[in-house]
N, C-alpha and C positions, 0 to 999 in steps of 0.2 A: 903722166898717166895716173888717173885716180884709182886708188885702191877701193875695194868693196867697202872697207870701213869708212874711208873719207866720203864716198858717195852716200853712204847711209847718213852720215852726219849732215852733209849738205842738203840732202832731201828732207831730213827731219827738221832742219832749220829754215827750209823754204828758200835756200839760196839759188838752187838751180832753177832756172825758168826759161821759158821760150823753147824748150826742147820737146820733141815729139817722139814717143817711143811706141814701137809696135806693141799691140795688145799682148801678144804672147810674151815678149820680153818684159813688159810691164808687170804682168802677172807673175812671171818667174822671179823677177827681182823682189816683188812684194812678198811673194811666198818665201823667198830666200831670206829677206830682211826679217819677216815675222818669225821664221823658224830656224834660221841658220845657226848651226851649233858652234861655228868658229867666231861668232860676233861676241865681243865681250859684253857682259851684262850692263856695264856702266855706259856703253855706247849704243846699245841696241835701242832702236825705235819701237815703241809699243805698237801693238795692233791698233787699228783705227777704232777708237772708243766713242767717237762722236755720235750722238743720237740723231744728228741730221745728215749722216753720211754712212750708208750701209757698206758692207764689204763689196757687194756687187750691185752697182747702180742700175744694172739692166741694159746698159748701152755697151756695145762691143768695143767701142773705142773711147769710153769715158776716161778722162784724165783723172789723176789723183788730185783731190781737193784738200788743201792743207787745213789742219785744225786751227781754230782761233781761240781755243780754251786756254785757261791759265795752267801752267804746269806746276807740279808740286814735288816736294822731296822732303827728306827728313829735316832739312834746314828751312824749307818754305812750306808752311802748313796752309791748308785750304781755309777759306772763310767759314764762319759758323754756319752749320746746316749742310755743308758739302763734305764729301769724302774723297780721299786721294786714291784713285784706282789707276795703276800703271803709269804713274807720274802725272796724271791729270786730275783736276778737281771736277767731280761730277755730283749731281743731285740723285742719290740712290732712292729717294722717295718717288721720283718720276722718270728715271732713266730706264728705257726699255732694255738696255744691254747690261745695266748694273742695277737691277731692281731689288732693293732691300739690302744688297751686298754686291761688292765688286765681282764682275764676271757672271752674274745671274741674269741670263738673257731670256726675255719673254718671247714666247713662240708667236707664230702667225695668228692674227686676229685678237691678240691680247695686248693690253696696255698696262704700264706700271702706274698703279694708283695707290698713293699713300704707302709706297714700299712693298706692294704686293702685286704680282701679275694677275690681272683681272680680265675676265671675259666681258667687255663692255657691251656686248650684244645682248646680255641677259642678266646683268647685275643691277638690282633696283637702286643701289647706292651710287652706281657709276654707269648710268645707262646712256650709251652712245659716246660718252666722254667721261673722263675722271671728274668726280665731284657733282655730276648731274644726277641729283637724287629724285627718284619717283615718289610723288606724294599722292595718295588716293584717300581723300577724307572719308572717315568712317568705314574703311575697308582695307583689304590687303592689296598693295600695289604689285605690279609685275612689269618686267622689262622684256620686250620681244623685238628681236632684230634691231636692237639699239634704240628702240622707241618706247616711251612709257605708255602703259595701258592699265586698265582697271582689272582687279581680280575679284575675289569673293568679298561681299559686304559683311560688315560686323552685324551680328544678330540685332534685329530691330531697325536696320537701315536698308535702303534700296537705291540702286542707280536707276531711277525712274525716267530720267530724261536722256539716258544713253550717252551722256557727255562725261568722258573720263576726266576732263579738266576740273570739274567740281566734285568728283568722287561719288560716293553714295550719298547724295544730297538730301534724300527724303528720309525723315524720321518717321518710320512706319508706326510708331507708338503715338504720334501726335499730329501727323499731317492729315488734314481733312480731305485732301485730294488723293492720298495714298495711305489709307488706313489698314494696317496689317499686311498689305501687299500693294504693289504698284498698280495704279489705275482704279483701285477700289475707293471711290469717293463717297463721303458721307453726305447724305441729303436730309434736309429738314422738311417737316410737314408744316401744317398751318400754325401760325403764331409761334414759330420756333426758329432757332438757329442751331446748326449742328457743329460738333467738334469731334476730334478723335482723342480718346483717352485710354491709355493702356491697351492700344491696338484694338479698341472697340469703339464703334460710332456711338456717340451719346448726344442727347438733345438738351439744349438750354432754352427754356421757355421765355417768351417775352413777358415783361411785367404785366401782371393781371391774368395770366393764363397758366394752366398746369397740364402735364401729361398724366392724367389721373387713371387712365385705363391701361397704361403701360404699353400702348401700341404706337410705335414710332411712325407707322405709316400715316396716321391721321394727325400727327404732330401733337401740339398742346391744345387738345380739343375742349378743355373745360375752362369757361370764363370764371375765374375765382372771385370776381367782384359781384357776380349775380347768381351763380349756380348754388342752389340750396343744398345740394349733396356735397359740394366742395367749396365751402365759403371761406375764402382767405387762404385755404390750403387744401390739398387733396385729402379726401376722407373726412374733412371736418363738416359733418352734416348739421344743418340747422334743424333742430327738433322743435316741433310745435308743442302746444299744451292743450288743455281743454278748449274746445271750440276754436282751435287755431292750427295753422300749418306753418312750418318753418319757412322763412324767407331770408334771402341774402341781399343786403344793400351795401354797396361799396366795400365788399369783403367782410362785413360784420353781420352776424346772425340777428335776425329779428323774427317777428311773426306776422302772419296775415290772418285776419279774423274771418270766421265763417259769417255768412250773411245773418244779420240780426244780432251779432255779438260785437263787443268792443273791448279793447285793453285799456280801461280807464285809469288803472292805477300805475301804468307804466312798468309793471313787473311781468316780464316774459315768462317767468317760471310758472305762474299760475294761469298762463294763457290769456284768452279773452274772457275774462271773468264776469263780464256784465252782459245780461240779455237786454239790449236796448229796446226790445219790443215790449217789455213789461216793466222795466225799472223806473221807479218814480224819481230817482236821483239822476238817471241818465236816459231820459225818454227820447228815443230816436237818435241820440248822439251823446257822447261823453259830456257831462256838465250841464246838459239840458234838463234842469229840474222841472218836474211836472207838479206845479202848484198854482192855484188860482185863488183870487180873493174870495173870502167867505164861503169856501167850498172844500169838500173832500174830492180827491181826484183819483183817476185810474189811468195807467198807461197801457194802451192796447194797440198792437201792431206798430209801435213806435209813435203813436199819436196820443197826446195828452187830452183826456176828456174829463168831464165833471161826473163824479159818481153820485154826489148828493150835495145839497146846500146846507150851510149851517142854519141853526134856528134863527128865524127872523130875516132870512135872506132868500132870494129866489133868482134863478137864471131866466128872467122873463123875456130877454131879447134872444134867447137860444144861442148866444154867442159864448163859446167856451173860453175864448181868449180873455174876456174881462170877468170871468168867473160868475158868481152869483151876485150880480151888480145891483139888484133891486132890494131895498129895505122894505120887506113886506109888513113890517110893523108900522110904517108911516106912509106908505104910498097909497093914495086914494084909488089909483087905477089897479093896484095889486095889493089889496089890503088883506093880510093874512095868507094870501096865496096869489100866484100869478093870475091875472085876468079877473080877479074879484074886485069890482068897481063899487065904491061907496055911493049911495044915493045923493042927489043934490042936496046941499045944505049940511051934509055930514063930512066929517074929516076922519082920517084913518089914524088911530092912536093905539099903539101897542098891538097892532094887528087886528083891531076891531073898529068898525065904523061907529063914530060917536059924533055928538053935536059940537063938542069943544075938544081942543088938544090937551093932552095930559101935561102935567107940570114938567118943565125941562125941555119942552118942545115948542116950536113956533109954527104958526100956520103960514106956509109959503106956497103960493100957487095952488092952493086947495089941498095941500098935504101937510100933516104934522111932521116937522123935521127937527132934527137936532142940529142946529147951526154950528155946533162945535165940531161936528164930524162929517157933515153932509157935503160932499164936493160940489153939489149943484147949488147949495145955499150955504156957503162957507163963511161964517161970521155974520151973515145977514141974508135975508131972502133975496134970491136972484143973483148972488155973487157966485158965479160958476168958476170952478177950478179947471184948468186945462194945462196939459204938459206935453211938450213935443216928444214924440217917440216913447210915450209912457202912458200909464194909467194914473190919473190924478187922484190925490187923496186930500183929506181935510183933517187937521189935528189942532184942537184948541182954537178953532175958528180961523186957522191959517192954512192956506193951500200948501200941499206937499206933493211929493212924488211917491205914489203908493208902490209902483213897480215899473221897471223899464221893459219895453218891448224886447223881444229876442234880438240880439245883435247890437244893442245899444246900452249905454251906461251913463249914469249921472255922476260923472267924474269930478265935477267942480262942486258938488253938493248943493247946488242952487236949484230950487224948484222953478225959478223964473224961466229958465231956458230948457227945463225938462231934462230928458236924457240926451244930452247934446252931442255925445261921442258915439260914432259908429265903431264899436269894438271889433267888427269884422274886418275893418280896413285901416284903422289908425295904428301905426307902428309904435306910438307912445302909450297906447292903451289897447293892446292886442289881445282879444279874448276876454279881457276884464280890465277895469280901471287900474292904472299904475303898472301894467305889464308892458315894459318898454322892450322893444326888439333891439338886440345888440347890432350895432353897425360897424364893429371893428373890422377894418380892412375891407369894407364893402358898403353896399347900399342896402339898407333893410326895408322890408315891406311887410304888410300884414294881409294875408289872404285867408278869407273864411275863418278869421279869428286865430290863425296860426302864423307865427313869424316865419318869414322867408328872408334870404339874403342873396344878393348878387355880388359876387366877390370881385374886388379890383384885380387888375392884371398882376399876376405873380403870386396870388393868394388863393386859398381854397378852403372850403369847409369839409375837411377830410374826415372828421368824426361824426358828420351828419347831424350835428347839434347846433342849431342856429342861435342858441342862447349864448355861446361864446364867440359868435361871429365867424369870420374867416380866419380861424386860428393858425393856419399853416402857411408858412412862407415857402412857396414852391421853389424859389430860387436858391434856397440854402438848406432846406430840410433833407437830411440824409435818408429819412424814412419815406419821404414824399417828394422826390426830386423831379420837378417838371410836371408831375401828376400825382394824385393821391395813390398811395400804395406802391409807387415805383421807388424801391429802396436802392441805395448805393452800397456796394461792397467791392472790395479790392483784394485780389489775391496777393498775399505777401506784403501787405501794406495797409495804410489807413485811407479810407475813402473821403472824398470831399464832394460837395454839391455847390456848383457855382453857376449862376445864371440859368438854373434849371437843368443843368447837365452834370452827370456824374463824372468825377475826375479822380485823380490820385493826389492826396494831400501829402503823403510821405510814404516811403518804402521802408520795409523792415531791414534790419542790418544785413548787409551783403547782398541785397536785392536792388534792382533798378528797373525803371520803366524806360527801356532803351528804344522801343518802337513808338513811344508817345501815345499808345493806344490804351485808354483806361479800361476797355472791355476785358483785356487779359491781365490787367493789373501790373504789378512789378514782376515781369515775366523772366528776367535774367538774373541768375545767381552769379554775381560778379566775382565771387571768391574762387570760381573754377571755370569760368567761361573764357576760352582762348581768344574769342573775338571781342570780349568786353571784360578784360581782366583787371579788377579793381575799380572799374568805372566804364560807363558806356563809351564805345569806340576805341578803347585802349586794347588793341590787338597784340598778341604775342607773336614773335618771329617764328618762322617755320622751324619745326623741331623742338620748340619750347612747349612747356606745359604751364597751365595756370593752377597755382596752389596757394591757398590763403591769400587770394587777391594779388599775387605777384607772379610774374612770368619767370619760370625756372627751367633749368636744363634737365632736371630729374625730379621725381616725386620723393617726398620724404618717407621716413620709416612708417610702415603700416598703410601706405597709400599706393594706389595702382593707377597708371595712366589709362584712361578710357576716353576716346574721342577728344584728346587734347586736354582733358581735365584730370586732376589728381583726386581720386575718390577713395573712400574707405569702403571696400566691398562688404564689410561686415554690417554696415549701417545704411548705405546709400540705396534709396528706394528705386533709383533709375538704373543701378548697376549692383544688384544684390547677389553676391556670391561670385559673379563674373560680369565682365563688361557687357552692357546692353540688356541684361536680364532685369526688366522693369517689373516691379510689384504691381499687381492689379489694384484698382481703386478700393480703398478701405483697408488695405494691408500695409504693413510697415516691414522694414528689413531688420531682423533680429539675428545676430550671429551668422550673417550671410544667407539667411533663409527668409522668404516672404511669409509673414505670419500676421495674425490679427494683434493689434496692440492690446495689452491688458486693460480692462475697464477701470475707471477711477475708483469704483467701489468693489474691487476684486478681493479685498480683505475686509474683515468685519470692522477693524479699527478705523477704516476709511469709508464706512457706510454712508450712503446718500440719504439725506434727510427728506422725509415726506411731510409736506405742510398740510396737516389735518385741518387747519383752520380755513383752507380754501374751499371746503364743501364736504358733504357727506360721502361723495364718490370722487375718487382721484384715480386717474389713469396715467400710468407711467410706462414709457418706452425704454426698454433696456436690452442688453446683449450679454450673452455668455461667451461670445467669440473672444479668444485670447485670455480667458480667465483660467485660473488654476483652482485647486481645491484647498480651502483654508480651514474648514470645519467639518467634522464627521457628523452627518445628520442623525437624528434620533430614531429614524425609521427606515427600513429597507436597506438596499445596497448603498455603498459609500458614494457612488457617482464619481464624476471626473472634474467638475468645475462648480463654482458657486459665486454669487455676488450678494451684496447685503444692503438693506435699507433700515433706517432708524425711525421709530415712531415715538413721539412724545405726546402723552395724553395729559390733559389738565383736569380730567374728571373720569369717573368710572364709565366705561363704554364697552359695547359689543363691537368687536373688530373682525372684519371678514376680508379675505383676499383670494383671488383666483388668477390663473393664467390661461383660461379658456380662449381658444382661437390662435394660440401661439404654435409655431412650428416645432421648436425643440421639445424633447421629452423631459419635462421639468419635474422638480420636486420642491414643495413649499414647506417651510417650518418656521414657527415662532421661537425666539430665544430671549431668555431673561437678561443675559449678558453675552458678550462675545465668547465666553468660555462655558456657558450654561444653557443648553437647549431646554425648551419649556416642556413640561408635562401637563396633562389635562387639568383644567381649572374649574369647569362647571359641567353640569349634567348635559351630555349630548354633544360637547364641543369636539373639535378635531384640530390638533395643534401641529400635526405633521402629515403630509399626504404626497403620494407619488402620482397616482392617476385618478381623476374624476371624483374625488371626495368619497363619501360613504355610500351614496345612493344614486349618483348620476350615471347615466348610460351614454350620454353624449359628451362632446368635448375632447375626444381622442386622447392625447397624452397630456392634456392640461391638468392642473392641480387646483385644489380648493381647501382652504383652512379657515377656521372661525373659532373665536373664544371670547370670554369676558375678561377685560383687563382693568385694574384700578389705575388711578393716576400714576404716571411714572414714565420711564424711558425703556423701550423694548426694541428688539431687532427682528426683522423678517428676512429670511434667506430664500433666495431663488437658486436652486441647484440644477445641474444637468445630470439626470438619472442615467441616460445612455444615449448613444447616437451622436449626431453632429451638433456642435454648438452653433448658435445663431441668435437672431433678435427675438425678443418676446415682448408681450404686452401684459403688464401687471395691473389688475383692477383691485382697488382697495375701497371698502365701504365701512363706515362706522356710525353707530347710533348711540345716544346717551341712554343709560338705564337706571341712574340713581343708585341708592344703596339698598333698595328692596330686593325681593326675590326675582330671579331671572331663570325662566324655565322654557324648555322647548315646547312648541305648539304643534300637535300632531295634525296630519292631513285629515280633512273631513270635519265632522261636527265634534265639538268638545264642550264640556261643562267645567268652567273654571271658578274656583272660589278661594278666598283667602282674606288677608287683612293688610292694610298699608300702615297701620299704626306703628310708631316707633322707628320708622325709616325716614330718610331725608330726601328732598326733592333733587332730581337730576335733570328734569326736562320741563320746560314751560312752553306749551304750544300756543296756538292762536285763539283758543276757546276759553281762556281764563284758568286753565289748569296749572296750579302752582303748589299742589300738595305732594306728599310722598307718592311714589309710584310702585306698581308691580308690572313686570314686563314679561311677555311671552314672545319667543322668537322662532323663526324658521328660515331656512335657506332654500333657494330654488336652483335648478340646474339649467344648462344650455338648452335642453330639449323640453323644458317646462312650458306648456301652453298658457296663454292668458286665461284667467279664471276669476270667478266672483268670490269676493270676501265679504263677510258680514259679522257683526258682533252687537250684542244687546245686553243691557242690565235690566231687562223687563222684570225679572224676579226680585229686583230691589237691592239697594245698598243702604248702609247706615249713614251715608254721607252723600253730598251732591257730586255725582261722578262726571268725569270727562273721559271719553274714549278717544284714543289716538291711534291711527294707522300710520306707521312710519316705514318708508322704503329707503334702502341705502342709495338707490339711484337718484333720490331727491324728487322723483315724479310721483304723482298720485297720492300725496300726503292728504290726510283727512282727519278732522276732529269733530266732536259733537258733544254738547251738554244739554240739548233740548229734551225735556221730559217726553216720554211716550204717552199716548192717549189710551183710552179703553181700560182694560183690567190691569195694566201695568202700574207699578209703583210710581209715586211722584218723584222719587229719587231714581231716575232711570235715564238712559241715553242709548242711542243706537247709531251705528255707522254701516255703510255698505259702499263697496268700491270694486272696480275691476282691476286686478293685479296684472301688470304687463308681463308679457312672455319673457323668458330668458333667465339667466343666472343672476343671483343677487341675495341680499340680506333684507329681511322684513321683520317687523315687530308690532305687536299690539300692546299698547301701554295704557294701563288703568290709572287714572290720575284723579285728584280731588279739586273741585272748583274752589277758588279763593283760599287754597291751603288746607282744605278739609281732608280728613282721613277716616278710615274705619274698615268694616267688613264689606265684602262684595261677592256677588254671584254674577258671572258672565257666561252667556252662551255664545260660542264663536264657531264659525265655519270657514275654513280656508281651502284654497285649491291645492 
């Protein structure tokens, strides 16, 4: 008979088989074996520890299932990674009855995951089963009822397709279909494409168009190639001149002349300077000289007419084209005058009817002629000179070409074939002999005396100058890729133009063009993109981050994981201060806060240079946003920010600056050096100003300064007096004043007197003034209306004067040295001009013709 101890051993070793025990007895024995106090510890069978066999299998008659696990003891250790629990080797990292330690049983609905009892119905790292990690891109994942689901999205992202599998897939800061919120699509107007930038819809104009009214609804409404108000760029207005209006051609400003006027010198600055209705040099058209043989002429309504004939000549055929064609000294039918016929038997000699010809003349066909010069009897009686497309002449008894008809030229110099070339259509002699039309990369032609060119495929005349042919290769030009004015640019890389299409030549370091789309440039930052880590298509594994172009399990010191990328929250513009906090356009991330970057000229020692040689008026766009205060201004309150500009003068000049029309409350002041603000230098000047100069009432919070400066280097500071920093426009004007006196000119009538003796010349105008000068200046304000200016030296000077009106804007310049009539002195001159409205610098300069100098008396009247 088996003892209880022997039965336990046999059952534990699996020897007893084929027996069936009633359930009650089975349970009693099992309970007895598990807890019997009389069973020695070295023989007792442990309770069932198998994870695949619970204590109660749920069947009323379930038999005991023997364990197949390896046993363990002090002499037989478990394999690496397993623990010995009750004589058996178990995996405490995954065993529900020995979870983390022997005997630690997980309750109902919980599983042992990585040594911890876990509710797999709600754990995002073990959702539904151990190791099943919920991943929700750009958002917080959650686990519900053992299934992964999406939670809250990271700021700046949205789950716009409702698909948890791809997480919060929409970047609300950049997605044009979901800009700032799901479903908010960016739409583009005419001539434009739309994009989402910093959670705001923005418009990109097609080449040649601009959104100049700031209204996204009508798209890019301005054609920059033809709009005179926005020529080449928004706000770049084409300004006309005298007798002209501004015009835009292929994005370049030009002028259109008023009827009866023409721009014959090609200088747009002085407008259409020629009245072709009256000009003898340009009668009816530029270059059409009004001259006729043996005659004085007049141009009237653009038609050349004969005003009078030279002595001994007459226009007896009433044809103005051939001038005064008749020699009234020799013609019997027009002897002494047209229509005066000599009696039979008499000849006309020296304008008188006589019986014989005077010496040096011959009787030909009843008239006394000089066969050395007469084209009808050239070298001998009856030898008639004729020339194709020309008026024939006779010199030394040899036929010549006296003049060519309009539109023709004697380009081979031979009288035999006359004016053989049609200069209106010959591309080798277009407009004049020897003027060859350039046919580079095209086919040239001559139309109405002007060169034209038809460009070959792939080339264009982008500068609208036929003289250099079709100078632009549209297949490779970065500035004109595929069409004139269509420039190529690439974000985060170098652009290329190939076959007339913009592309990417190369990407900046750590950037790549992974989508192959040149329009968005090198769009991927491969140093931190988990899908393109270190290169396009190199994706990191789940749970890894991309840092310094390498997939890593954690971010380095000073870096934070944001959407799979390791970023520096102190400097990253897309994650500034916290993940997903993107800085708006124009701002950068400084110490974890979005702020404007400091301008390059934020400190005086880094002042921006102003090129004064570029013209008398320079307009500069600047900003105070992000700037600090570097210098204490010499007037008013300290202010909060300043930026600096450097001016280098090569001669003594009057210098003016204003910020009228700018939004910030500015302060302007001149400085001798970065450490030395300037004090007053001449009578009436203003070297530091907060608002509106000395006398202006308009201009809001704009500033105005002006003074005389000798040759040297100086600084101009633009400060923020108060309020919000932002962009400003700085207008700078400068005029030469020589070494003489420089005085303010009062409004209204003034009597000016002085001397220019002993000073040096600083200005030479267009009227021959090269002597020493005296200058009288004034400044105008934004509210100043247009008005009449006049000046006269009628009372006389001791030298030949030249009066000059100079405007800092460069428009309306005027000079005169013409003596006045009547009771005025012979040493006199006068000028009158309408001064344009608006703010600026103006000067009256008294100069001497041909370098002369002396005393002067000037009467002036200014608005």
